[in-house]
C-alpha positions in Angstrom: 4.1 29.5 -19.3 5.2 26.9 -16.8 3.2 28.1 -13.8 1.7 25.0 -12.1 1.6 24.2 -8.5 4.6 22.0 -7.6 4.6 18.4 -6.3 5.1 17.6 -2.7 8.3 15.6 -2.8 11.2 17.4 -1.1 14.3 16.0 0.4 17.3 17.6 2.2 15.8 21.1 2.7 16.9 23.5 5.4 14.9 25.5 7.8 15.0 29.2 7.0 15.3 32.0 9.5 13.1 35.1 9.3 16.1 37.3 9.0 17.4 35.6 5.9 16.1 38.3 3.6 18.4 40.9 1.9 17.7 44.1 0.1 16.3 43.6 -3.4 18.7 44.2 -6.3 20.0 47.7 -6.9 22.2 48.3 -10.0 23.0 45.0 -11.6 23.1 43.4 -15.0 22.2 39.8 -15.8 23.0 37.7 -18.8 20.3 35.5 -20.4 21.6 32.3 -22.2 19.7 29.7 -24.2 21.5 26.3 -24.1 24.6 28.1 -23.0 24.6 30.6 -25.8 24.2 34.4 -25.1 20.6 35.4 -26.0 19.9 38.7 -24.1 20.2 40.5 -20.8 18.3 42.1 -18.0 19.4 45.4 -16.5 18.1 46.2 -13.0 18.4 49.7 -11.4 17.0 51.3 -8.3 15.9 54.9 -8.8 16.3 57.8 -6.3 12.7 57.4 -5.2 13.2 53.7 -4.4 11.5 52.3 -7.4 13.1 49.2 -9.0 13.5 49.4 -12.8 14.1 46.4 -15.1 14.8 46.2 -18.8 14.5 42.6 -19.9 15.0 41.2 -23.4 16.3 38.2 -25.3 16.3 36.8 -28.8 15.2 33.3 -29.4 15.2 32.7 -33.2 13.6 36.1 -33.8 11.1 35.6 -31.0 11.5 36.9 -27.5 10.3 39.6 -25.2 11.4 43.2 -24.7 10.0 44.6 -21.5 10.5 47.6 -19.3 9.1 47.2 -15.8 8.9 49.4 -12.7 8.3 47.9 -9.2 7.4 49.8 -6.1 7.8 47.5 -3.1 6.5 47.4 0.5 8.9 46.7 3.4 8.1 43.0 3.0 9.3 43.1 -0.6 5.7 42.6 -1.9 4.8 44.8 -4.9 2.6 47.7 -4.2 2.7 49.0 -7.7 3.9 47.4 -11.0 4.0 48.9 -14.5 5.3 46.8 -17.4 5.3 47.8 -21.1 6.8 46.2 -24.2 6.3 43.1 -26.2 6.0 39.4 -25.2 7.7 36.3 -26.6 5.6 36.4 -29.8 5.9 40.1 -30.1 2.3 40.9 -28.9 1.8 44.1 -27.0 2.3 44.1 -23.2 0.8 46.9 -21.2 0.3 45.6 -17.6 -0.3 47.5 -14.4 -1.0 46.6 -10.8 -1.5 48.8 -7.7 -2.7 48.4 -4.1 -4.9 51.3 -2.9 -6.6 51.1 0.5 -6.0 47.4 0.8 -7.5 46.6 -2.6 -5.3 45.4 -5.4 -6.3 46.3 -9.0 -4.7 45.1 -12.1 -5.3 45.5 -15.8 -3.5 44.5 -19.0 -4.4 43.7 -22.6 -6.1 40.6 -21.3 -7.3 41.3 -17.8 -9.1 44.0 -15.8 -9.8 42.8 -12.2 -9.4 43.5 -8.5 -9.1 41.8 -5.1 -9.7 43.0 -1.6 -7.2 42.3 1.2 -4.3 42.6 -1.2 -1.7 43.7 1.3 0.9 41.0 1.8 -0.1 39.1 -1.3 2.4 38.9 -4.1 1.1 39.8 -7.6 2.4 37.6 -10.4 2.6 39.3 -13.8 1.1 37.8 -16.9 4.2 38.9 -18.7 7.0 39.9 -16.4 10.8 40.1 -16.3 13.2 37.6 -14.8 13.8 39.7 -11.7 10.2 39.1 -10.6 11.2 35.6 -9.5 14.0 37.1 -7.3 11.6 39.5 -5.8 9.2 36.7 -4.9 12.0 34.8 -3.2 12.9 38.0 -1.2 9.3 38.3 -0.2 9.1 34.7 0.8 12.2 35.0 2.9 10.5 37.7 4.9 7.1 36.0 5.1 5.8 34.0 8.1 6.8 30.3 7.7 8.0 31.4 4.2 4.5 31.1 2.7 2.8 33.8 0.7 -0.6 34.2 -0.9 -0.5 35.1 -4.5 -2.6 37.4 -6.6 -4.8 36.8 -8.5 -4.8 33.3 -6.8 -2.6 30.6 -5.4 0.1 30.2 -2.8 3.8 30.0 -2.8 6.3 28.5 -0.4 10.1 28.6 -0.1 12.7 26.1 1.0 16.5 26.3 1.1 18.0 23.2 -0.7 21.8 23.5 -0.6 24.8 25.8 -0.4 28.1 25.8 -2.2 31.1 27.9 -3.4 31.8 28.0 -7.1 34.9 29.4 -8.8 35.0 31.5 -11.9 37.1 34.0 -13.7 35.8 36.7 -11.5 36.8 34.8 -8.3 34.9 32.6 -5.9 31.3 33.2 -4.9 29.3 31.5 -2.1 25.7 30.7 -3.3 22.6 29.0 -2.0 19.9 27.2 -3.9 16.2 28.0 -3.0 13.1 26.2 -4.3 9.8 28.0 -4.7 6.7 25.7 -4.8 3.3 26.9 -5.9 4.3 28.2 -9.3 5.1 25.2 -11.4 4.7 21.4 -11.6 8.2 21.2 -10.2 10.1 23.6 -7.9 11.2 26.9 -9.4 14.9 27.0 -8.4 16.8 30.3 -7.8 20.3 31.0 -6.5 21.2 33.8 -4.1 24.7 34.8 -3.0 25.9 35.0 0.6 24.4 38.5 0.9 21.0 37.2 -0.1 21.2 38.9 -3.5 19.9 37.3 -6.7 22.7 35.4 -8.5 21.2 33.0 -11.1 18.3 31.0 -12.3 19.2 27.9 -14.2 17.5 25.4 -16.5 18.7 23.1 -19.2 17.1 25.4 -21.7 17.1 29.0 -20.6 19.2 30.5 -17.8 19.9 34.0 -16.3 23.0 34.8 -14.3 24.8 37.8 -12.9 26.9 39.4 -15.7 30.6 38.5 -15.5 29.8 35.1 -14.0 28.6 33.2 -17.1 31.5 30.8 -16.9 30.2 29.3 -13.6 26.8 28.4 -15.1 27.8 24.7 -15.8 28.9 24.3 -12.2 25.6 25.9 -11.0 23.7 23.6 -13.3 25.5 20.5 -12.0 24.7 21.4 -8.4 21.1 22.1 -9.2 20.7 18.9 -11.3 22.1 16.9 -8.3 19.4 18.3 -6.0 16.7 17.7 -8.6 17.7 14.1 -9.0 17.1 13.6 -5.3 13.6 15.0 -5.8 13.0 12.8 -8.8 14.2 9.7 -6.9 11.9 10.3 -4.0 9.0 10.9 -6.4 9.7 7.6 -8.2 9.9 5.7 -5.0 6.5 7.0 -3.9 4.6 6.6 -7.2 6.1 3.6 -9.1 4.8 0.2 -8.2 7.3 -2.5 -9.2 5.9 -5.7 -10.7 8.1 -8.6 -9.5 5.7 -11.4 -10.3 3.5 -12.3 -13.3 0.7 -9.9 -13.8 -2.7 -10.8 -15.3 -4.9 -7.9 -16.5 -8.3 -9.5 -16.9 -11.6 -8.5 -18.4 -10.4 -5.8 -20.8 -11.1 -4.7 -24.4 -7.8 -4.9 -26.3 -7.1 -2.6 -29.2 -5.4 -4.2 -32.1 -3.6 -1.6 -34.3 -3.4 -4.1 -37.2 -7.1 -4.7 -37.4 -8.2 -1.3 -35.9 -10.6 -3.1 -33.7 -11.0 -3.9 -30.1 -11.5 -7.5 -28.8 -13.7 -7.8 -25.7 -13.4 -10.1 -22.7 -9.6 -10.4 -23.0 -6.8 -11.2 -20.5 -3.3 -10.0 -21.0 -0.5 -11.8 -19.1 2.7 -10.0 -18.4 6.0 -11.6 -17.2 9.4 -9.9 -16.9 8.2 -6.7 -18.4 6.9 -8.3 -21.6 3.6 -9.7 -22.8 3.5 -13.4 -22.3 0.0 -14.2 -23.5 -3.2 -12.5 -24.9 -6.5 -14.2 -25.3 -10.1 -14.5 -24.1 -10.6 -14.6 -20.4 -11.2 -18.3 -20.4 -8.2 -19.2 -22.6 -5.2 -17.6 -20.9 -3.6 -19.7 -18.2 -2.7 -17.6 -15.2 0.3 -18.9 -13.2 -0.1 -19.5 -9.5 1.0 -16.6 -7.4 0.4 -14.1 -10.3 -0.9 -10.7 -9.4 -4.4 -10.3 -10.9 -5.8 -6.9 -11.9 -9.5 -6.6 -12.8 -9.6 -4.4 -15.9 -13.3 -3.8 -15.4 -14.0 -3.8 -19.2 -11.7 -0.8 -19.7 -10.0 -0.2 -23.0 -6.4 -1.6 -23.1 -4.0 -0.4 -25.8 -0.3 0.1 -26.4 1.3 3.1 -24.6 1.1 6.4 -26.5 4.0 8.0 -28.3 4.8 11.7 -28.6 7.0 12.1 -31.6 8.0 15.7 -31.1 9.1 16.8 -27.6 11.9 18.7 -25.9 12.0 17.1 -22.5 12.2 19.5 -19.5 11.7 19.5 -15.8 8.4 17.8 -14.8 7.6 16.5 -18.3 8.5 12.9 -17.5 5.9 12.2 -14.7 3.2 14.1 -16.6 3.9 12.1 -19.7 3.4 8.8 -17.8 0.3 10.1 -16.1 -1.1 10.9 -19.6 -0.2 7.4 -20.9 2.7 8.5 -23.0 5.3 5.8 -22.6 7.7 6.7 -25.4 8.8 10.1 -26.7 11.1 11.3 -29.4 13.2 14.3 -28.2 14.0 16.5 -31.2 16.5 18.9 -29.7 18.0 19.2 -26.3 21.2 19.5 -24.3 23.0 16.2 -24.9 24.3 15.9 -21.3 20.9 16.8 -19.8 19.1 14.3 -22.0 21.6 11.6 -21.2 21.2 12.1 -17.5 17.4 12.2 -17.7 17.2 9.1 -19.8 19.6 7.2 -17.6 17.6 8.1 -14.5 14.4 6.9 -16.0 16.0 3.6 -17.2 17.4 3.1 -13.7 13.9 3.7 -12.1 15.4 6.7 -10.3 12.9 8.9 -12.1 9.5 8.7 -13.7 9.2 9.3 -17.4 8.8 7.8 -20.9 11.4 5.9 -22.9 13.4 8.6 -24.8 14.4 8.3 -28.4 17.1 10.9 -29.1 17.3 13.1 -32.2 20.1 15.6 -32.4 19.6 19.2 -33.6 22.2 20.8 -35.9 22.0 24.4 -37.0 24.1 27.1 -38.6 25.4 30.0 -36.6 23.8 33.4 -36.8 21.4 35.8 -35.2 18.5 33.3 -35.5 20.4 30.1 -34.7 18.3 27.4 -33.0 18.5 26.1 -29.4 21.5 23.9 -29.8 25.1 23.5 -28.9 26.0 21.8 -32.1 26.5 24.0 -35.2 27.8 23.5 -38.7 28.8 26.2 -41.1 30.9 24.1 -43.5 31.2 20.5 -44.7 33.8 19.5 -42.1 31.7 20.8 -39.2 28.6 19.1 -40.7 30.3 15.7 -40.7 31.6 16.2 -37.1 28.1 17.3 -35.9 26.5 14.1 -37.3 29.4 12.0 -35.8 28.9 13.7 -32.4 25.3 12.5 -32.2 26.0 9.1 -33.7 28.6 8.4 -31.0 26.1 9.1 -28.3 23.5 6.7 -29.4 21.2 9.1 -31.3 19.1 7.6 -34.0 18.1 10.7 -35.9 19.4 14.1 -37.0 17.2 17.2 -37.1 18.3 20.0 -39.4 17.3 23.4 -38.3 16.3 26.7 -40.0 19.7 28.5 -40.2 21.5 25.6 -41.8 23.1 26.5 -45.2 21.1 24.7 -47.9 24.3 23.5 -49.6 25.2 21.6 -46.4 21.9 19.6 -46.3 23.2 16.9 -48.8 26.5 16.6 -46.7 24.5 15.9 -43.5 22.2 13.5 -45.4 25.2 11.5 -46.7 26.9 11.3 -43.3 23.7 10.4 -41.5 23.0 7.7 -44.0 26.5 6.3 -43.6 25.9 6.2 -39.8 22.4 4.6 -40.1 20.6 7.7 -38.8 17.3 9.1 -40.0 17.2 12.7 -41.2 14.5 15.2 -40.6 14.1 18.9 -39.8 12.8 22.3 -40.5 13.1 23.2 -44.1 16.2 25.6 -43.9 15.8 29.2 -44.9 16.4 30.0 -48.6 15.2 26.6 -49.8 11.7 25.1 -50.2 10.3 21.7 -49.1 10.5 20.2 -52.6 14.3 20.9 -52.6 14.6 19.5 -49.0 12.9 16.3 -50.2 15.1 16.1 -53.2 18.2 16.2 -51.0 17.1 13.0 -49.4 15.6 13.7 -46.0 13.1 11.2 -44.4 10.8 13.6 -42.5 9.7 17.2 -42.2 8.8 18.8 -38.9 5.8 21.1 -38.6 2.9 21.7 -41.1 3.9 25.3 -41.7 7.0 24.2 -43.5 4.9 22.3 -46.0 2.7 25.4 -46.5 5.8 27.6 -47.0 6.6 25.5 -50.1 3.8 27.4 -51.9 4.8 30.9 -50.7 8.5 30.8 -51.5 7.9 33.9 -53.7 6.8 35.8 -50.5 9.3 34.7 -48.0 12.7 32.9 -48.3 14.2 33.8 -45.0 12.2 31.5 -42.6 14.6 31.8 -39.7 12.3 34.4 -38.1 8.7 34.4 -37.0 7.9 35.1 -40.7 7.6 31.3 -40.9 4.4 31.7 -38.8 3.0 35.1 -39.9 3.3 34.3 -43.6 1.1 31.3 -43.2 -1.3 33.1 -40.9 -1.8 35.8 -43.4 -1.7 33.7 -46.6 -2.5 30.1 -45.7 -6.1 30.5 -46.4 -5.3 31.3 -50.0 -3.9 27.8 -50.7 -6.2 25.7 -52.8 -5.8 22.2 -51.5 -7.6 20.8 -54.5 -5.2 22.3 -57.0 -2.9 20.2 -59.2 0.1 21.9 -57.6 -0.8 20.8 -54.1 -1.8 17.3 -55.3 1.6 17.0 -57.0 3.4 18.1 -53.9 1.5 15.6 -51.7 2.3 12.9 -54.2 6.0 13.9 -54.1 5.9 13.4 -50.3 4.3 10.0 -50.8 6.6 8.8 -53.5 9.7 9.7 -51.4 8.2 8.1 -48.3 8.4 11.4 -46.4 7.0 11.3 -42.9 5.0 14.4 -41.8 5.3 15.6 -38.2 2.6 18.3 -38.4 2.4 19.4 -34.7 -1.0 21.1 -35.3 -1.5 21.8 -31.6 1.7 24.0 -31.6 0.0 26.4 -34.0 -3.6 26.3 -32.8 -3.4 28.8 -30.0 -0.7 30.7 -31.9 -3.2 31.4 -34.6 -6.5 31.5 -32.7 -5.7 32.9 -29.2 -6.6 36.5 -28.5 -6.0 38.7 -25.5 -8.5 37.8 -22.9 -9.7 34.8 -24.9 -7.9 31.6 -24.4 -7.4 29.4 -27.4 -9.0 26.0 -28.0 -6.0 23.7 -27.1 -6.6 23.6 -23.3 -10.2 24.7 -23.2 -11.5 21.2 -22.2 -8.9 20.7 -19.5 -8.2 24.1 -18.0 -10.3 23.3 -14.9 -8.0 20.5 -14.0 -5.0 22.8 -13.8 -3.9 24.8 -10.7 -5.0 28.4 -10.4 -1.7 29.9 -11.6 -1.9 28.0 -14.9 -5.6 28.7 -15.3 -4.9 32.4 -15.0 -2.1 32.2 -17.6 -4.2 30.2 -20.1 -7.3 32.4 -19.7 -5.3 35.5 -20.3 -4.9 34.5 -23.9 -1.5 36.1 -24.4 0.2 33.3 -26.3 -1.1 34.1 -29.7 0.5 36.0 -32.6 -0.4 39.7 -32.8 -3.3 39.9 -35.3 -3.5 43.0 -37.5 -6.8 44.8 -37.5 -9.4 43.1 -39.6 -7.4 39.9 -40.1 -8.9 37.7 -37.3 -11.1 35.7 -39.7 -8.1 35.2 -42.0 -5.9 33.8 -39.2 -8.7 31.4 -38.3 -9.2 30.2 -41.8 -5.5 29.7 -42.3 -5.3 27.4 -39.3 -8.4 25.5 -40.6 -6.5 25.0 -43.9 -3.6 23.5 -42.0 -5.9 21.0 -40.4 -7.4 20.2 -43.8 -3.9 19.7 -45.3 -3.2 16.9 -42.7 -6.4 15.2 -43.8 -5.4 15.5 -47.5 -2.0 14.0 -46.8 -3.5 11.1 -44.8 -6.0 10.3 -47.6 -3.2 10.3 -50.1 -1.1 7.8 -48.1 1.5 10.1 -46.6 2.8 8.8 -43.2 1.9 11.0 -40.3 3.3 10.9 -36.8 1.7 12.7 -33.8 3.9 15.2 -32.0 3.2 18.3 -29.9 6.4 20.4 -29.6 5.1 21.7 -26.3 3.3 20.5 -23.2 3.2 16.9 -24.5 1.3 15.4 -21.6 -1.5 18.0 -21.8 -1.5 18.5 -25.6 -1.3 15.1 -27.3 -5.0 14.4 -26.9 -5.7 17.7 -28.5 -3.4 16.8 -31.4 -5.5 13.6 -31.8 -8.7 15.6 -31.8 -7.4 17.8 -34.6 -6.5 14.7 -36.6 -10.1 13.5 -36.3 -11.3 16.9 -37.3 -9.0 16.6 -40.3 -11.0 13.4 -41.3 -8.7 10.7 -39.9 -10.8 8.0 -38.1 -10.1 7.6 -34.4 -8.9 4.0 -34.9 -6.4 5.2 -37.4 -5.2 8.0 -35.0 -4.6 5.4 -32.4 -2.7 3.2 -34.9 -0.5 5.9 -36.2 0.5 6.9 -32.7 1.3 3.4 -31.6 2.3 0.8 -34.2 2.8 3.6 -36.7 5.2 5.5 -34.6 7.1 2.4 -33.6 7.4 1.4 -37.3 8.8 4.8 -38.3 11.4 4.5 -35.6 12.2 0.8 -36.4 10.9 -0.4 -33.1 7.8 -2.3 -34.2 9.2 -5.7 -33.3 9.1 -4.7 -29.6 6.6 -1.8 -29.3 3.2 -0.8 -30.6 1.2 -3.9 -30.2 -0.6 -5.9 -27.5 0.9 -9.2 -28.5 3.1 -11.9 -27.0 6.8 -11.0 -26.9 6.1 -7.2 -27.0 7.3 -4.9 -24.3 4.5 -4.3 -21.8 4.0 -0.6 -22.4 0.2 -0.6 -21.9 -2.5 1.8 -20.8 -6.0 1.3 -19.4 -8.5 3.8 -20.5 -12.1 4.5 -19.4 -14.5 4.9 -22.2 -14.0 4.2 -25.9 -11.5 6.3 -27.9 -12.6 4.5 -31.0 -15.9 6.3 -30.7 -14.8 9.5 -28.9 -11.1 10.2 -29.3 -11.3 12.6 -26.3 -11.6 9.6 -24.1 -7.9 9.1 -24.6 -7.5 11.6 -21.7 -9.2 9.2 -19.4 -6.1 7.0 -18.7 -6.5 5.3 -15.4 -3.5 2.9 -15.2 -0.1 2.9 -17.0 2.1 -0.1 -17.3 5.7 0.6 -18.4 7.5 -2.7 -18.6 7.8 -3.8 -15.0 6.4 -0.7 -13.4 2.7 0.2 -12.8 1.5 3.8 -12.2 -1.8 5.1 -11.1 -2.4 7.9 -13.5 -4.5 10.0 -11.1 -1.9 9.7 -8.3 0.9 10.9 -10.6 -1.2 13.8 -11.9 -2.1 14.8 -8.4 1.5 14.7 -7.2 2.3 17.1 -10.0 -0.5 19.5 -9.0 -2.9 18.5 -11.9 -6.3 17.0 -11.3 -7.0 13.6 -13.0 -9.5 13.6 -15.9 -13.0 12.7 -14.5 
């Protein structure tokens, strides 16, 4: 669900001709890859009656859709009828239908039942659709006047040609062109067509689809697309970043001190060379002649936020900065992609947070994680750790398919290289064993719960790691001696918990046609395409009949567990594992719901996170000598943690950003 209206920054686009369209696909097969590894396929066929049939499926750690779709298209390639059945990414039922009759479009699914007049010429976007739908949209845009189309249920899309090239593969040479669709996502949706205008590929650093037989050219396709995307990023950075070349005085602010958990009023903060030079009362700080002066207007000034569990993707960087997130920890990504992204940000050729890199290692198998680095024996485990250490990573993340006997090998090698060790608790071992093997941190609250249900499920590589907790989490007595002993074990071993509650909230609580709580308070800020996706309520686990209250109680117990750990002295870090810029504030709200005071939430996400990552000498405080990663917030998050969404200004070292301007450039309304 990445359907947000794109930003306005385009460079080097070509004018399209009205005759650029080709016939939609006929009989073709496409391969689906996740981080370059085969994950599934899409088979497209045209029937004798002209209908276009698609079978679309892939496996992502036991998750993934399996869809059968039939499209009937008008001459302009706009769907006149659509029927899709199957299951979505989390295995919930999909039964979606659309048809135009007498100019009126009607659609219904497990989550919607609606209609719209004057539907002819408007492209219907599925709630759950196959990959080929993006190619059909491009074909319709190629035929549309000025290459603009109205969308159903709402929104508009536009098309631009970006570049052309010829790539060579085992199957020969193929001439391809890159097109960008805006109106669907916060960044352009890219798609490649061949010289005949037929769908060839869609690429991202995470999941890609390409014509079968041409998989070996995907790296070349990705390189070309990344080059085009870097031009977009550079133009965006030039338009939105305000360099600070002279001393900067931020006057008349309330400064939050994570050491005392209090805010001091009537303060001035002086910044020079990207670092804090002085902090004090308004009448005590000497402001150099020629300094830039900024009236803080009694706003709340605090260190920049951290998201300790992300997987950076297209568009995440600017949104993070707009939300006040100045540092993230990436817990699994393509190494080359992440290096290029981080370098671009550091060179001010892109907008985004400082990126702390953690490398994901998994074992091979049908449920292997999204990684290119695998280890099935001790020799491979050592090489995997060394691979990341040589590239400046500071942490290793062990994943679910790792053989339990290899965990101590990874821990020893990581320790020798000075790296932290964290992860999912691998299948066929429990959290207590994982702790005993010497790790520093455990990702996700469900893996702590699974420690108590080892008799029910040992193979946690699949969605059983979610459904087991949904069905049985409510049974766990948090006041029991066993739970108390486990929490004490975490404390005694100095285990850090990265609970990512927001990653489970909608998974457990969302129902078809009923959006979950995570985005409820901000959905109106989002473009219509995202609002539709969120309100559809299709991102939750399928709930067996009669078990709705049980799933809700199980999630409540997860929230309570975070509170119990906090009160017992377990270190907690805030991460989202999703849409970090739009989800971190909700993670904070859930911590407050768990009983953690707002001031403590702000501390654990600033100085606390910096301390965990050994960066507390430079980050996490508003104090002389510290890097000037600062945010100005309207309201008082010490009283109402939801005010953390009201970031107005972000200072990242020697760059200033207007939060509202960055959000708007990405198609998101600022927080009122």
